[in-house]
C-alpha positions as CSV (number, residue, x, y, z in Angstrom):
1,M,174.2,-117.3,70.4
2,I,172.1,-117.7,73.6
3,V,173.4,-115.6,76.5
4,T,171.7,-116.0,79.9
5,T,172.4,-115.3,83.6
6,T,170.8,-118.6,84.5
7,P,172.8,-121.8,85.0
8,N,170.7,-123.7,82.5
9,I,168.2,-123.1,79.7
10,E,164.8,-124.7,80.0
11,G,164.2,-127.4,77.4
12,K,167.9,-127.5,76.4
13,K,170.5,-130.0,77.5
14,V,174.1,-129.0,78.0
15,L,176.2,-131.4,75.9
16,K,179.6,-130.0,76.9
17,Y,181.0,-127.3,79.2
18,L,183.8,-125.5,77.4
19,G,185.0,-123.2,80.2
20,L,185.1,-119.7,81.4
21,V,184.8,-116.9,78.9
22,S,184.9,-113.1,79.5
23,G,184.9,-109.8,77.9
24,E,185.9,-106.3,79.1
25,A,185.4,-102.8,78.0
26,I,186.9,-99.6,79.4
27,L,185.5,-96.4,78.0
28,G,186.6,-92.9,78.9
29,A,183.9,-90.3,79.5
30,N,184.3,-87.1,77.4
31,I,184.8,-83.9,79.4
32,F,181.8,-82.2,77.7
33,K,179.6,-85.2,78.6
34,D,180.9,-85.0,82.2
35,F,180.0,-81.3,82.3
36,F,176.5,-81.7,81.0
37,A,175.9,-84.9,83.0
38,G,176.8,-82.9,86.1
39,I,174.3,-80.2,85.3
40,R,171.5,-82.7,84.7
41,D,172.4,-84.4,88.0
42,I,172.1,-81.1,89.8
43,V,168.6,-80.4,88.4
44,G,167.5,-84.0,89.0
45,G,167.4,-85.3,85.5
46,R,168.9,-88.5,84.1
47,S,172.3,-88.5,82.6
48,E,171.8,-89.7,79.0
49,A,175.5,-89.4,78.2
50,Y,176.5,-91.8,81.0
51,E,173.6,-94.2,80.2
52,K,174.7,-94.3,76.6
53,E,178.3,-95.0,77.6
54,L,177.2,-97.7,80.0
55,R,175.1,-99.5,77.4
56,E,177.9,-99.3,74.8
57,A,180.5,-100.7,77.3
58,K,178.1,-103.5,78.3
59,N,177.5,-104.4,74.6
60,I,181.2,-104.5,73.9
61,A,182.0,-106.7,76.9
62,I,179.2,-109.2,76.0
63,R,180.3,-109.3,72.3
64,E,183.9,-110.1,73.4
65,M,182.6,-112.8,75.7
66,C,180.5,-114.3,72.9
67,D,183.4,-114.2,70.5
68,Q,185.5,-116.2,72.9
69,A,182.7,-118.7,73.3
70,T,182.4,-119.1,69.5
71,A,186.2,-119.6,69.2
72,L,185.8,-122.5,71.6
73,G,183.0,-124.0,69.6
74,G,180.2,-123.0,71.9
75,N,176.7,-122.0,71.0
76,A,175.7,-120.5,74.3
77,V,177.0,-118.8,77.4
78,I,175.3,-119.5,80.7
79,S,175.7,-118.1,84.2
80,V,176.6,-114.7,82.9
81,D,177.7,-112.1,85.4
82,L,178.1,-108.4,84.6
83,D,180.2,-106.1,86.7
84,Y,180.5,-102.3,86.5
85,E,183.3,-100.2,87.9
86,T,184.6,-96.7,87.6
87,L,188.3,-96.1,87.2
88,G,190.7,-93.2,87.2
89,Q,190.7,-89.9,89.1
90,G,187.1,-88.9,89.9
91,G,185.7,-92.0,88.1
92,S,186.6,-90.6,84.7
93,M,186.6,-94.1,83.1
94,L,184.0,-96.8,83.0
95,M,184.8,-100.5,83.0
96,V,182.3,-103.2,82.3
97,S,183.2,-106.9,82.5
98,A,181.1,-109.9,81.4
99,S,181.9,-113.5,82.3
100,G,180.1,-116.8,82.0
101,T,180.5,-120.4,81.0
102,A,180.7,-121.3,77.3
103,V,178.7,-124.4,76.5
104,I,177.5,-126.5,73.6
105,L,173.7,-127.0,73.8
106,E,171.7,-129.7,72.0
107,D,169.9,-128.5,68.9
């Protein structure tokens, strides 16, 4: 499935717009990951634990969005928007949402 942030795909014609599709993922950060991420942040390093969680949440949200598009008969999702939020006390949870328009593109 083609997934793009652009409203069209060069060289491809949209045959039918199927509607809005979305996917969400909410992941909790493990207390040990929080502790070690805090230490890395203090010494100026990158937080691999959070980066990994963020990538995983993004992949889940996009996969759910694509599953919805497939269920509608689509072969692409255009105008995709990704949003990132922290939830819970002290931002202990991470939410990623992906939304876009499911379409049928010409072959």
